[in-house]
C-alpha positions as CSV (number, residue, x, y, z in Angstrom):
1,M,0.0,0.0,0.0
2,F,2.8,2.4,0.8
3,V,6.3,2.7,-0.7
4,E,9.2,4.4,0.9
5,R,12.1,6.0,-0.9
6,N,14.7,8.4,0.6
7,N,12.6,8.8,3.8
8,Q,9.6,9.8,1.7
9,F,6.3,7.9,1.6
10,S,3.8,7.4,-1.2
11,V,0.7,5.3,-1.8
12,V,0.9,2.8,-4.6
13,C,-2.0,2.5,-7.0
14,Y,-3.6,-0.9,-6.3
15,A,-5.2,-1.3,-9.7
16,R,-2.6,-0.2,-12.2
17,V,-4.9,-0.9,-15.2
18,A,-5.0,2.4,-17.0
19,D,-2.3,3.2,-19.7
20,N,-1.8,6.5,-17.9
21,C,-1.9,5.2,-14.4
22,S,-0.2,7.4,-11.8
23,E,1.3,4.3,-10.2
24,N,2.2,6.3,-7.0
25,G,0.7,9.2,-5.2
26,G,2.7,12.3,-4.1
27,W,5.8,11.8,-2.0
28,C,5.3,12.9,1.6
29,D,7.1,12.9,4.9
30,S,4.9,10.3,6.5
31,E,2.4,7.5,5.7
32,E,-0.4,9.7,7.2
33,E,0.5,12.6,4.9
34,A,0.7,10.2,1.9
35,Q,-2.8,8.9,2.7
36,D,-4.1,12.5,3.1
37,W,-2.6,13.3,-0.3
38,V,-4.5,10.5,-2.1
39,E,-7.7,11.5,-0.3
40,D,-7.3,15.1,-1.3
41,E,-6.6,14.0,-4.9
42,C,-9.8,11.9,-4.9
43,W,-8.2,8.4,-5.2
44,I,-10.7,5.6,-4.4
45,F,-10.2,3.2,-1.6
46,S,-11.4,-0.3,-2.7
47,G,-11.2,-2.0,0.7
48,E,-8.0,-3.7,-0.6
49,G,-6.0,-0.6,-1.6
50,W,-6.1,2.8,-3.2
51,F,-6.5,3.3,-6.9
52,C,-5.9,6.5,-8.8
53,I,-8.4,8.5,-10.7
54,E,-7.0,7.4,-14.1
55,C,-7.6,3.7,-13.2
56,N,-11.1,4.7,-11.9
57,S,-11.8,6.4,-15.2
58,H,-10.6,3.2,-17.0
59,Y,-13.0,1.1,-15.0
60,M,-15.9,3.5,-15.5
61,R,-15.3,3.4,-19.3
62,N,-15.2,-0.4,-19.3
63,L,-17.8,-1.4,-16.8
64,S,-19.5,-3.9,-19.2
65,Q,-16.2,-5.6,-20.0
66,T,-15.1,-5.6,-16.3
67,R,-18.4,-7.2,-15.3
68,R,-18.0,-9.9,-18.0
69,D,-14.3,-10.5,-16.9
70,K,-15.4,-11.0,-13.3
71,G,-18.3,-13.3,-14.2
72,L,-21.0,-10.9,-13.0
73,N,-23.2,-11.1,-16.1
74,S,-25.0,-14.0,-14.5
75,M,-26.5,-11.5,-12.1
76,L,-28.6,-10.0,-15.0
77,P,-32.2,-11.2,-14.9
78,N,-33.3,-12.8,-18.2
79,G,-34.3,-10.3,-20.8
80,W,-32.3,-7.4,-19.4
81,D,-29.7,-5.7,-21.6
82,D,-26.1,-5.1,-20.5
83,D,-26.7,-1.8,-18.7
84,L,-25.6,-0.4,-15.4
85,E,-28.8,-1.2,-13.4
86,V,-27.4,-4.3,-11.8
87,G,-26.8,-3.7,-8.1
88,I,-28.6,-0.3,-8.1
89,E,-32.1,-0.1,-6.6
90,T,-34.2,1.9,-9.0
91,V,-37.7,3.3,-8.7
92,R,-39.9,2.6,-11.7
């Protein structure tokens, strides 16, 4: 989650899927400052690690493919198309 170099700390992007992934956050004097940096820069915490906004954008552009890759299409009720309603309670 954190990487240290020359007494500086940075958060590592957990996802690293985007071509333009940041890979690391800003270099800070402590782990706490490094975590504050990624929060201020709107990185996303997945529960397993932080991922950068470039990787988040990559996932958002590719939601259908990501869902197929993870085997989540089986969650779609018969007859539904491949849209983003799965997992979101909607009022109709």
